[in-house]
N, C-alpha and C positions, 0 to 999 in steps of 0.2 A: 106162929104169931110174930108179927113185927118184921118178917122177911121182906115185905114190900117196902119197908122204910129204909132198908140198907142200900138202896139205889140199884141201878142197872149196871151190870158188868159187861162192857163192850167186848166183842171178840178181838183177840189180839194175835199178832204173829211175832214170834220171837226169833231174832237173828243173832248169830254169834259173830264176833269180829276178833281178829288176831293181828297183833303188831309184830314188828321184827324183833322186839325184846322178849318174845315169848309170853307176852301178857294176852289174856283173853277176857272178854266180857260179853254179856248178853244184853240186848236192848229189845224192848217191846215196841211194836208199832200197831196201829189200828188195822184190823183185817180189811177194812173198807178201802184202804189206801191202795192204789194201783201199784203193782210190783215195780213198774218202770220208775215210779216216783221215790221208791225207797233208796236211801243213800248207799252207794257202793262202798264208800270209805267214810270213816268217822275218826275223830281224834281219840286216841287211847286215854282213858281217864287216869291211868297210872303214870304214864311218862309223857303224854302229849304228842307222840308220834302218830302218823297216819296208820290206821288199822283197816284191814279189808276182811272179806268174808272167806277167802281161801286160806285155810290154815297152813298148807304146804308152801304157799307163795305169798307171804304178807307184803304190803307195799314197802318199797325201800325208801330210805331217807333221801329227800331231795338234797342236791348239792347246797351246802351251807355257805352263803355269801358272807364273808367277814365285813366288819364295819368299814365303810369307806370314808376317807378323810375328805376335806374340802378340796384338797389338791387333786385327789383321785377323780372327783367329779369334774374339775376344771380340765384335767388331761383328757377326759372323755369328750369334752365339747370343743377343745382347741387343738389344732395341730402344733407341732414344734415351731414352725415358722410364724404362725399367728402369735404364739406366746412370746417369741423373740421380738416381734414387731411391737407388741404391747409393752413389753419391758423396756425396749429402747425408747419408746414414746414417754413412758413414765419417768425414766432416768433424765431425759432431755428436759422435761417440765421441772424436775427438781433442780437441775443444774441452772436453768434459766432463772428460777426463783432465788437461788443462792447468790447468783451474780447480781441480780436486782437488789437484793437485801444488802449485799456488800457495798454496792454503789451508794445506796441510800445511807448506810452507816458512815461511809467516808464523807459524804456531803454533810451529814449531821455533825460529824467531828470538825470539819472545816468551819461550819457556822459557829460551833461552840468555841473554837479557837479564836475566831474573829471577834466574837462577843466578849471574850475575856481580855483581849488586848485593848479594846475601846474604853 
C-alpha cells in the first residue's frame, strides 16, 4: 500500500572517477543517456582537480599559468623595437610640454615684472 506514491525510480549507471591525489568518487547517470555523452573527466569534489575513469592513470594537472602582470601582456603584444619607439615618442611629448610650460612661465614672469614697475 502506498508504493505507487513513492515515484518511479529511473534506471541508473554508476561510474567511478579517480584524481591524481588518490581521491575517488562515484556519480550516477541515467541509463538512457548514450555512453558517448557521458563525461570522460569530471572535477574532483574533494580537491577540484580533473578526475578520470582510469584508476591507474588519472588525469594529470595541466600546467598552472601564474598571474600575468600588465607588463607581461604588453610584452606579448609588442616587440622591443615597438616598445622603444613608443617610449621615445612619449618622452618627446613630455619634453615638448615642459619646454612650452617653461616658456609660458617665463613670459608670465616678464608680464608680472612689467606690471609691477608701472
